[in-house]
C-alpha positions, -999 to +999 in steps of 0.1 A: +527-512-273+523-518-236+544-521-205+519-541-185+540-572-187+569-553-171+546-539-144+535-574-136+571-583-128+581-552-108+548-547-091+546-578-070+554-559-038+586-553-019+594-590-014+578-606-045+589-581-072+614-592-098+640-569-112+644-562-150+676-567-169+692-537-186+676-544-220+641-548-205+646-516-185+657-497-217+626-509-235+602-500-207+616-466-201+618-458-238+581-464-241+574-442-211+595-414-225+579-418-260+544-414-245+531-446-262+517-460-229+486-449-209+487-426-179+474-455-158+504-476-169+528-447-161+513-444-127+516-481-121+552-481-132+561-451-109+544-466-078+558-501-084+593-488-088+589-466-057+580-497-036+606-520-052+635-496-057+657-495-088+686-518-092+718-504-108+712-525-139+676-511-142+689-476-138+716-482-164+688-493-188+667-462-180+698-441-187+703-459-221+667-450-231+670-414-219+703-408-237+690-422-269+661-397-270+679-366-255+687-334-274+724-337-264+747-307-261+771-308-290+806-321-285+829-292-277+862-311-276+863-305-238+851-324-207+820-305-197+810-301-161+774-312-156+755-299-126+720-314-122+699-289-102+665-303-092+660-299-055+663-261-051+664-242-018+642-245+012+662-236+042+696-226+027+704-205-004+707-225-035+744-219-044+746-242-075+748-210-097+778-198-076+796-232-081+788-230-119+801-195-123+832-201-102+841-230-124+834-211-156+856-183-144+884-208-141+879-218-178+855-248-174+826-254-197+796-258-174+761-271-182+735-268-154+702-286-161+670-288-141+634-280-134+612-272-105+600-304-088+584-287-058+565-254-059+578-239-027+615-241-033+638-215-049+654-229-081+687-224-097+668-212-128+653-183-107+687-174-093+704-175-127+676-152-140+682-128-111+719-128-121+711-119-157+716-154-171+683-165-186+676-201-193+687-214-227+660-224-252+681-249-271+713-269-267+743-251-280+781-257-281+797-246-248+832-233-250+858-229-223+845-204-197+809-208-208+780-215-184+745-224-195+713-233-177+691-258-197+656-266-186+649-304-186+622-300-212+648-287-237+668-318-232+639-343-231+601-334-230+593-370-220+616-368-190+600-335-180+566-351-182+577-380-160+592-357-134+559-338-132+541-370-123+553-363-087+529-333-086+500-357-092+509-387-070+532-369-044+560-395-047+594-396-064+599-419-094+630-432-112+633-400-132+642-381-101+673-403-096+681-406-133+685-368-139+713-368-113+732-395-132+727-387-168+752-372-193+734-347-215+764-341-237+776-358-269+812-355-257+829-363-224+814-350-192+821-348-155+788-354-138+785-338-103+760-361-085+745-353-051+723-372-027+703-364+004+701-398+021+728-425+026+709-451+006+710-429-025+748-425-021+750-463-024+727-467-054+743-437-072+778-451-066+767-485-079+752-470-111+782-448-118+804-479-114+782-500-137+781-474-166+818-465-162+810-428-155+834-399-149+817-383-119+820-366-086+797-377-058+789-358-026+761-351-001+750-318-015+731-289+000+695-300+003+701-323-026+718-297-049+752-306-064+770-279-044+789-285-011+772-272+021+789-238+027+789-245+064+808-279+065+829-298+040+812-331+029+830-362+017+837-361-020+844-391-042+855-393-078+845-420-103+869-425-132+858-451-157+835-462-129+863-468-103+858-449-070+885-427-055+882-406-023+890-370-029+880-353+002+871-367+036+842-352+055+850-324+079+848-335+116+841-314+146+825-280+149+833-249+128+851-220+144+830-196+124+801-198+099+801-181+065+779-150+062+751-165+041+720-145+031+692-149+057+665-149+030+668-177+005+648-159-023+663-155-057+672-118-054+690-121-021+709-153-032+719-135-065+732-105-045+753-128-023+767-146-053+777-112-069+795-103-037+814-135-037+823-133-074+834-097-071+855-104-040+835-085-015+828-117+004+850-149+005+842-181-013+830-205+014+858-230+020+838-262+012+828-247-022+863-236-029+875-271-022+848-286-045+859-262-073+895-273-068+886-310-070+865-305-101+892-286-119+917-314-111+893-340-124+889-321-156+926-326-162+921-364-163+914-377-197+887-404-200+900-438-208+869-454-223+841-444-246+816-450-218+827-416-203+820-401-237+785-414-238+770-447-226+763-473-253+726-481-257+716-517-250+694-533-276+657-536-265 
């Protein structure tokens, strides 16, 4: 098998490239994940898509292929909160584990998935380990109040390989967007998607709408799915793909800043999280608001099977 005919379509440059339909994108991405194409073709695909950019229909097809091959978390009869954690911390502490544990304490089933995509950032996995929550080695049923961190390679070795292409070529590829949109659960999920730049907010919203997702979208902390502890961002919900404003962005300057750890390493971040969970330090207001909005969304029952899991388009 080969994806060269697809590369010929998407690799004609920014102005000449043609977009794929959903079925074509599903076939292409499935071959990439299955490892049936050459490294040269994978490199060509990644570079061509980086120049062209993904359409929502292409991203939906990529999601179809990924979901069909993923080791999904078993249906737990609940709506699982899914926190994709791939950016890590560079300047600010990575507080995705704090968000996850606050939600679990309120009775939510929480699945955090991720992998290190840059060597110099502190990951949620490292912080969870410092908190005494090691990464899971297989998918298991999550009950109410459970929180698990799953490395990407447990969900999909092919997806992990594609993410690692960035280390070779130095550029993002569609996998880096896909992991923030995917539902790694057999049952219903509330996907907490985050973005760093406005153009990704637009593309993620369009894809959530197209696939009929149940999701929350915000500008996270350095790309992590947790609100910036220093200022409340806008938060939008997607219910069966329809967008609803939950929280307007905070305007003006803050009267005071939360007391965050000065060092963003895993141990200091874990110590801060313990202080917050044990009540020695307050929950930052933006994160408390995010928790409240997520818990409210969990009370909303999905109306369509697309929230349960996207249907796979035929190749």
